[in-house]
C-alpha positions in Angstrom: 97.1 88.6 96.1 99.1 87.4 99.1 96.9 86.1 101.8 99.5 84.6 104.1 101.2 86.2 107.1 104.1 88.5 106.6 106.0 86.2 109.1 106.1 83.5 106.4 108.9 85.7 104.8 111.2 84.8 107.7 111.2 81.1 106.7 112.2 82.0 103.0 115.9 82.4 101.9 115.1 85.4 99.7 114.4 87.4 102.8 115.6 85.9 106.1 119.3 86.2 105.7 118.8 89.8 104.5 116.5 90.6 107.5 119.2 89.0 109.8 121.9 90.9 108.4 120.2 94.4 108.4 118.6 93.9 112.1 122.1 92.9 113.3 123.7 96.0 111.5 121.1 98.4 113.5 121.8 96.4 116.5 125.7 96.8 116.3 125.4 100.4 115.3 123.6 101.2 118.6 125.6 99.0 120.7 128.7 100.7 119.6 127.3 104.3 119.4 125.7 104.2 122.8 128.6 102.4 124.6 130.8 105.1 123.4 128.4 107.8 124.5 127.8 106.3 127.8 131.7 105.9 128.2 132.2 109.4 127.1 129.8 110.7 129.6 130.9 108.9 132.7 134.6 108.2 131.9 135.6 110.8 129.5 138.7 111.9 131.5 140.4 108.7 130.9 139.8 109.0 127.0 139.9 112.7 126.3 140.1 116.2 127.7 136.9 117.2 126.0 133.7 118.0 127.8 131.3 115.1 128.0 128.5 117.3 126.3 130.7 118.4 123.7 131.8 114.8 122.9 128.3 113.5 122.9 127.3 116.1 120.4 130.4 115.4 118.3 129.8 111.8 118.2 126.0 112.3 117.1 127.2 114.7 114.3 130.1 112.1 113.1 127.5 109.3 112.8 125.2 111.3 110.7 127.8 113.2 108.5 128.4 110.2 106.3 124.8 110.2 105.3 125.0 113.7 104.0 128.5 113.0 102.2 128.1 109.6 100.8 124.5 108.7 100.1 124.8 109.9 96.5 127.7 107.5 95.9 126.1 104.8 97.9 122.7 105.0 95.7 124.8 104.6 92.5 126.8 101.7 93.6 123.6 99.9 94.7 121.8 100.4 91.5 125.2 99.5 89.4 126.1 96.3 91.1 124.4 93.3 92.6 123.0 94.6 95.8 123.8 91.2 97.5 127.5 92.0 96.7 127.2 95.5 98.1 125.7 94.3 101.3 128.3 91.7 101.7 131.0 94.2 101.1 129.5 96.5 103.7 129.4 93.7 106.3 133.2 92.8 105.6 133.8 96.5 106.3 131.7 96.4 109.5 133.9 93.5 110.8 137.1 95.7 110.0 135.5 98.8 111.8 134.8 96.9 115.0 138.2 95.5 115.1 139.5 99.0 114.9 136.9 100.1 117.6 138.4 97.3 119.6 142.0 98.8 119.3 140.6 102.3 120.3 139.0 101.0 123.4 142.3 99.0 124.4 144.3 102.1 123.9 141.8 104.6 125.3 142.3 106.4 122.1 139.2 108.6 121.6 140.2 110.0 118.0 140.4 106.2 116.9 136.9 105.6 118.6 135.4 108.5 116.8 137.0 107.5 113.5 135.3 104.1 113.9 132.0 106.0 114.7 132.3 107.8 111.4 133.0 104.8 109.6 130.0 103.0 111.2 127.9 105.9 110.0 129.3 105.3 106.5 128.6 101.7 106.8 124.9 102.3 107.5 125.1 105.0 104.6 126.1 102.2 102.0 123.8 99.7 103.6 120.7 101.7 103.3 120.2 102.0 99.6 121.0 98.4 98.8 118.6 97.3 101.8 115.6 99.1 100.8 116.5 98.7 97.2 116.6 95.0 97.5 113.1 94.5 98.7 111.1 95.4 95.5 113.4 92.9 93.7 112.7 89.9 95.8 109.2 90.5 97.1 105.8 90.9 95.1 104.1 94.1 95.3 101.5 92.7 97.7 104.4 91.5 100.0 106.1 95.0 100.0 103.8 96.1 103.1 104.7 93.2 105.1 108.4 93.1 104.1 108.8 96.8 105.0 107.0 96.2 108.2 109.3 93.3 109.2 112.3 95.6 108.4 111.1 98.4 110.5 110.3 96.0 113.4 113.9 94.7 113.0 115.3 98.0 112.8 113.7 99.4 116.1 114.2 96.2 118.1 117.9 96.4 117.0 118.0 100.0 118.2 116.2 99.3 121.4 118.2 96.2 122.2 121.4 97.9 121.1 120.9 100.6 123.7 119.9 98.2 126.5 123.1 96.1 125.7 125.3 99.2 125.5 124.0 100.1 129.0 125.0 96.8 130.4 128.3 96.7 128.7 129.3 100.3 129.7 128.4 99.4 133.3 130.6 96.4 133.3 133.4 98.3 131.8 135.5 95.2 130.6 137.1 96.3 127.6 137.7 92.7 126.4 133.9 92.0 126.6 133.0 95.1 124.9 135.6 94.3 121.9 134.5 90.7 121.6 130.7 91.5 121.7 130.9 94.1 119.1 133.3 92.0 116.9 130.9 88.8 117.3 127.8 90.9 116.2 129.7 92.2 113.1 130.7 88.6 112.2 127.3 87.1 112.8 125.9 89.8 110.4 128.5 88.9 107.8 127.5 85.4 108.1 123.9 86.2 107.6 124.8 88.3 104.4 126.7 85.5 102.8 123.3 83.5 102.7 121.8 86.2 100.6 120.8 85.1 97.1 122.6 87.1 94.3 120.7 89.6 92.4 120.9 91.1 88.8 122.0 94.8 88.8 119.2 97.2 88.2 121.3 99.5 86.2 124.4 97.7 85.1 125.4 100.4 82.5 125.3 103.1 85.0 128.3 105.4 85.1 129.5 105.9 88.7 130.3 109.5 89.5 132.8 109.7 92.3 132.3 113.6 92.7 130.3 113.4 95.9 128.7 116.6 95.3 127.5 115.9 91.7 126.3 112.3 92.8 124.4 113.7 95.6 122.5 116.4 93.5 121.9 113.7 91.0 120.1 111.4 93.4 118.1 114.3 94.9 117.0 115.2 91.4 116.1 111.6 90.8 113.8 111.6 93.9 112.1 114.9 92.8 111.2 113.5 89.4 108.1 111.9 90.9 106.2 114.4 92.9 104.4 111.6 95.0 107.7 109.7 95.7 109.3 113.2 96.8 106.5 114.2 99.1 106.8 110.5 100.5 110.4 111.1 101.3 109.6 114.5 103.2 106.9 112.5 105.1 109.4 109.7 106.0 112.0 112.4 107.0 109.5 114.2 109.1 109.0 111.0 111.2 112.6 111.1 111.8 112.5 114.8 112.8 109.6 113.9 115.1 111.2 110.9 116.5 114.7 112.3 117.2 113.1 115.3 118.9 110.9 113.2 121.2 113.4 110.5 122.0 116.0 113.1 122.8 113.9 114.5 125.4 113.1 111.2 127.0 116.2 110.8 129.5 115.7 114.4 130.9 111.7 114.0 130.8 112.1 110.9 133.0 114.9 112.3 135.3 113.7 116.0 135.7 109.9 115.8 135.2 108.8 112.4 136.2 111.6 112.2 139.1 112.2 108.7 137.5 115.5 106.5 137.9 117.3 105.1 135.1 114.9 102.2 134.4 112.3 104.6 133.9 114.1 105.9 130.9 114.4 102.4 129.6 110.6 101.6 130.2 109.6 104.8 128.1 112.2 103.8 125.3 110.9 100.3 125.3 107.4 101.5 125.2 108.1 103.6 121.9 110.1 100.9 120.2 107.6 98.2 121.0 104.8 100.6 119.6 106.7 101.0 116.4 107.2 97.4 115.9 103.7 96.7 116.6 102.3 99.4 114.4 104.6 98.3 111.5 103.3 94.7 111.8 99.7 95.9 112.0 100.0 97.7 108.7 99.9 94.3 106.7 96.6 93.2 108.5 95.1 96.6 108.3 95.8 97.1 104.7 95.0 93.6 103.5 98.5 92.8 102.3 98.4 95.9 100.0 100.0 99.2 100.1 97.6 101.4 101.8 98.4 104.9 102.1 95.1 105.7 103.8 96.9 104.4 107.0 99.3 107.4 107.0 96.8 110.0 108.0 95.7 107.6 110.8 99.4 107.4 111.9 99.9 111.1 111.8 96.8 111.8 113.7 98.0 109.4 116.4 101.4 111.2 116.5 99.6 114.3 117.2 97.0 113.4 119.7 99.2 111.1 121.8 102.0 113.7 121.7 99.6 116.2 123.0 98.4 113.8 125.7 101.9 113.3 126.9 102.0 116.9 127.9 98.5 116.7 129.3 99.4 113.6 131.4 102.7 115.1 132.5 102.3 116.1 136.5 102.6 119.7 137.2 105.0 119.0 140.0 107.5 116.3 139.9 107.1 113.5 142.6 108.8 114.3 145.7 110.5 110.8 146.0 112.3 109.2 143.1 110.3 106.5 141.5 111.4 103.4 139.4 109.5 101.9 136.6 107.0 99.9 138.9 106.5 103.1 140.9 105.7 105.0 137.6 103.3 102.4 136.4 101.6 102.4 140.0 100.5 106.1 139.1 97.5 106.8 136.8 99.4 109.6 135.2 102.6 107.5 134.8 100.6 104.6 133.1 99.0 107.2 131.0 102.5 108.5 129.9 103.7 104.9 129.2 100.4 104.3 127.1 101.0 107.5 125.2 104.8 106.6 124.4 103.5 103.2 123.2 100.9 104.7 121.0 103.2 107.3 119.6 105.5 104.3 118.5 102.5 102.4 117.1 101.1 105.5 115.3 104.7 105.9 113.9 104.8 102.5 112.7 101.3 102.9 110.8 102.7 106.1 109.3 106.2 105.3 108.1 105.7 101.6 106.6 103.2 102.5 103.9 105.3 105.6 102.9 108.5 103.3 102.4 106.4 100.9 100.4 104.7 103.7 98.3 108.2 105.0 97.6 109.3 101.7 96.3 106.2 100.7 94.3 106.4 104.2 92.5 110.2 104.3 91.7 111.6 102.7 88.6 113.9 99.7 89.5 116.9 101.4 87.8 116.7 104.5 90.0 115.5 102.7 93.2 118.7 102.8 95.2 119.5 106.4 94.1 116.1 107.7 95.2 116.5 105.7 98.7 120.0 107.2 99.0 118.1 110.7 98.4 115.7 109.6 101.3 118.7 109.0 103.6 120.1 112.5 102.8 116.8 114.1 103.6 116.4 112.0 106.8 119.7 113.1 107.9 119.2 116.7 107.3 115.8 116.5 109.2 117.4 114.7 112.2 120.1 117.4 112.4 117.5 120.1 112.2 115.6 118.3 114.9 118.5 118.2 117.3 119.4 121.9 116.6 115.7 123.0 117.1 115.4 121.0 120.5 118.6 122.5 121.7 117.5 126.0 120.8 114.2 125.4 122.7 115.9 124.0 125.8 118.5 126.7 125.7 115.7 129.4 125.5 114.1 127.9 128.7 111.4 126.0 127.2 110.3 123.1 129.6 110.5 119.7 128.1 106.7 118.9 128.3 106.3 122.2 126.2 108.9 120.8 123.7 106.9 117.7 123.3 103.5 119.8 122.7 105.3 121.9 120.1 106.5 118.7 118.3 102.9 117.3 118.3 101.3 120.7 117.1 104.1 120.8 114.3 103.3 117.3 113.3 99.6 118.5 112.8 100.7 121.5 110.5 103.4 119.4 108.4 100.5 116.8 107.9 98.1 119.3 106.9 100.7 120.6 104.3 101.5 117.2 102.9 97.8 116.2 102.6 97.0 119.6 101.0 99.6 118.7 98.3 98.5 115.0 98.0 94.7 114.9 99.0 94.9 111.1 97.8 96.3 110.3 101.2 93.1 111.5 103.0 90.9 110.1 100.5 92.5 106.8 100.7 92.2 107.2 104.5 88.3 108.0 104.0 88.0 104.9 101.7 89.9 102.7 104.2 87.7 103.9 107.0 84.4 103.5 105.1 85.5 99.9 104.2 86.3 99.0 107.8 84.0 101.1 110.0 80.7 101.5 108.0 80.9 98.4 106.0 82.5 95.0 105.9 83.7 94.5 102.2 84.1 91.3 100.7 85.8 91.2 97.2 85.6 88.3 94.7 87.7 88.3 91.4 90.4 90.9 92.4 92.7 88.9 90.2 90.9 90.2 87.3 91.9 93.6 87.8 94.8 94.6 85.8 97.9 95.4 87.7 99.1 98.1 85.1 98.0 99.6 81.9 94.7 101.4 81.0 91.1 99.8 81.5 87.6 101.0 81.6 85.8 100.0 84.6 82.1 99.8 84.6 79.8 99.3 87.7 76.2 99.3 88.8 75.3 102.6 90.7 73.5 101.8 94.0 74.7 104.5 96.5 76.4 107.8 96.9 79.3 105.9 98.6 80.0 103.6 95.5 83.1 105.4 94.6 84.7 105.1 98.0 83.8 101.3 98.3 85.4 100.7 94.9 88.4 102.6 96.1 88.7 100.6 99.1 88.1 97.3 97.3 90.3 97.7 94.1 93.1 100.0 95.8 94.6 100.8 92.5 93.9 104.5 91.8 91.2 105.4 89.3 89.2 108.4 88.1 85.5 108.2 88.5 83.0 109.7 86.1 79.8 110.7 87.9 76.5 112.4 87.5 77.3 116.3 87.6 74.3 116.8 90.2 76.2 114.1 92.5 79.6 115.8 91.9 78.2 119.2 92.7 76.6 118.1 96.2 77.5 120.3 99.3 80.5 118.9 101.3 80.7 115.8 99.1 81.9 118.0 96.4 85.1 118.5 98.4 85.6 114.8 98.4 85.0 114.3 94.8 87.2 117.0 93.8 89.9 115.6 95.8 89.3 112.2 94.1 89.7 114.1 90.7 86.2 112.6 89.8 84.9 113.6 86.4 81.4 115.3 86.3 79.3 114.4 83.2 75.9 115.4 82.2 73.4 114.5 79.2 73.7 116.3 76.0 70.2 117.9 76.9 71.3 119.0 80.3 74.9 120.4 79.6 76.6 119.5 76.3 79.8 121.4 77.2 80.3 119.2 80.5 79.6 116.2 78.5 82.1 116.8 76.0 84.8 117.8 78.6 84.2 114.7 80.3 84.8 112.5 77.3 88.0 114.3 76.5 89.2 113.9 80.2 88.4 110.1 80.0 90.1 109.7 76.9 93.3 111.7 78.0 93.2 109.3 81.1 93.0 106.1 79.3 95.6 107.2 76.8 98.1 107.6 79.9 97.4 104.1 81.0 95.0 104.9 84.0 91.8 103.1 85.3 88.7 105.1 84.5 85.3 104.0 86.2 82.0 104.9 84.9 78.4 104.0 86.1 76.9 103.1 82.6 73.3 103.5 83.9 74.0 107.2 84.0 72.2 107.6 87.3 71.9 106.4 90.9 69.2 103.7 91.1 65.9 104.8 92.6 64.5 101.2 93.3 67.6 99.1 93.6 67.1 97.6 90.2 70.0 97.5 87.4 69.1 100.1 84.8 69.6 100.2 81.1 73.2 100.8 80.0 73.8 104.0 78.0 75.9 104.0 75.0 78.2 106.6 76.0 81.0 103.9 76.9 80.8 102.6 73.3 82.0 106.0 72.1 85.0 106.0 74.6 86.1 102.6 73.3 86.0 103.7 69.8 88.5 106.3 70.5 90.4 104.3 73.2 90.0 100.5 72.8 91.1 99.3 76.2 89.7 96.2 78.1 86.4 96.6 79.9 86.4 95.3 83.6 82.8 94.6 84.7 82.1 95.1 88.5 78.8 94.4 90.4 78.1 95.9 94.0 75.6 94.2 96.1 74.3 94.8 99.6 74.4 98.7 99.3 70.6 99.1 98.8 68.9 100.2 101.8 71.9 101.7 103.5 72.1 105.3 104.5 73.8 106.3 101.3 71.2 104.8 98.9 68.0 106.4 97.6 65.7 103.7 99.2 64.4 106.1 101.9 62.9 109.8 101.6 62.8 112.7 103.7 64.7 113.0 107.0 64.6 109.4 107.6 67.2 108.8 104.9 69.8 110.3 107.1 69.4 107.9 110.0 72.2 105.5 110.4 71.3 102.1 108.8 72.9 98.8 108.7 76.2 99.7 110.1 78.9 97.0 109.4 76.6 95.5 106.8 78.4 93.2 104.3 79.1 94.6 100.9 80.0 92.4 98.1 82.0 93.6 95.2 82.2 91.1 92.2 84.9 91.5 89.6 84.4 90.0 86.4 86.8 89.0 83.8 88.0 91.7 81.4 86.3 92.0 78.2 88.3 93.0 75.0 87.1 96.2 73.5 86.5 94.5 70.3 83.9 92.1 72.0 82.1 94.7 73.8 78.3 95.2 73.5 75.8 96.9 75.8 73.7 93.7 76.1 76.7 91.6 77.0 77.9 93.9 79.6 74.6 94.4 81.2 74.2 90.6 81.2 77.5 90.2 83.0 76.9 92.9 85.8 73.5 91.4 86.3 75.0 87.8 86.5 77.7 89.0 89.0 75.3 91.0 91.1 73.2 87.8 91.5 69.9 89.6 91.9 70.9 91.2 95.1 70.6 95.0 95.1 
């Protein structure tokens, strides 16, 4: 497992040139797009006869259209060829596109500028599958979260600085400066791409289908092949819906609702972008260098709560006098709005980074870029719908604060739908919260846990929270076999069902339940999953390690998989143990107590005996209940 900071990647050739190339690409996209929009808004008469509003909408549509048209082809190319070559080719095209844009500015030729904008959208379309598909090839699995976090930080910093520089360039109005800046950024991005190490093609025999409709449908089908991946894509796309809808309201919100000057708009955009960058970088620290989908519900909760608070913090009547950014921060309500925008961005970072990492981890390498291109298509669709939805609400006279409130409430509904379809997101959040709020968990021997393939996990049974503790410590999903009486406990049953726990009983208590449990365990092991059993059969009543029952030997006879012994210590005497009786057992005890999870070396099935496993767990436990 990686223990170093994600920033170490910025010192390594396998990541730094790629990071620079993608960040400069996002930067240049936004410098050009926003410079064009500002010029179209304030100097449209010298470029075209179209109304500024129409021109702005057309520009936005032209930039997004290539994602819908070419994402299918882009994904195939990135899987078929070396992704480094694809990235370099795209960067060469970026230089040529910026040269074309320079001619458009010099000639005041709006059609030429719009063509360049469309081509920049195409540039981003072909860059995205190679960009996100490259990460799993150059990073280890425990580096994916950090790599994606840096990527999202670089993207949003590029967007923010691109918007700010566009404002400066448009205000200066010197076409030569605009042209030189855009071309220089493109050339610098190309220089970074030339330093990216070559990679082996993921699917060198893939046949490229130049039919845009067929290639797009094929990529969408590839994304639907894995249900978890597809729902992760929908979750990512929802974030872009939410983000576009919120950010689109910021200029009017700042001007009409807060009576703020232009720098208030910049302040709120800075807060959002800074929040996304911070939230993205926090993911690695909060997840312990692993892909922690438990952060996704935490992020979505923040998107809802802080979105609602923007509405609540909004003044009922705009200030009489116009305020600048300092004036806004001087007001309690203004500081609250700023904090809300910052936290919305931070929540978004916590939400989106694990979803990207999850999508990359669960997608086979030969389909990676095509699945990511499908993600781009869905992102584009959601962004278009968000723009139309916001426009319809405003056209019907809905106030901007109400639009923001509706967005926050919709986020709650969408989150509820996704977590109903994938309860493991909420369960991972519960495990993460238990591990970091109720206890301080220390894990030893995690390197013994197999990364792939089936294994039978055995562990001493100390408390009702054992399954959550193990889920938080091991991280790889596993099925738990637990005592039927515990499985059926009120409220806890909802959690155990969501965890897909397997209830088991003794032959004397319920032979049908016992046989069904064995059948399910064998099926899971044969599918290559992890299954955890508590071989004592029951929760300890005195903190001691009980005798191991022979049921696990029957499992290994039918499915001879490695056995990984685990010992928990520090849970005896906690609220969830059986040390206390009566009402006193429900009193909070030993919050933030240290829990040790000791993982032993796997034991081959042929070498397993109850005595050996009992001795191993007892040794790992070290006599501490």
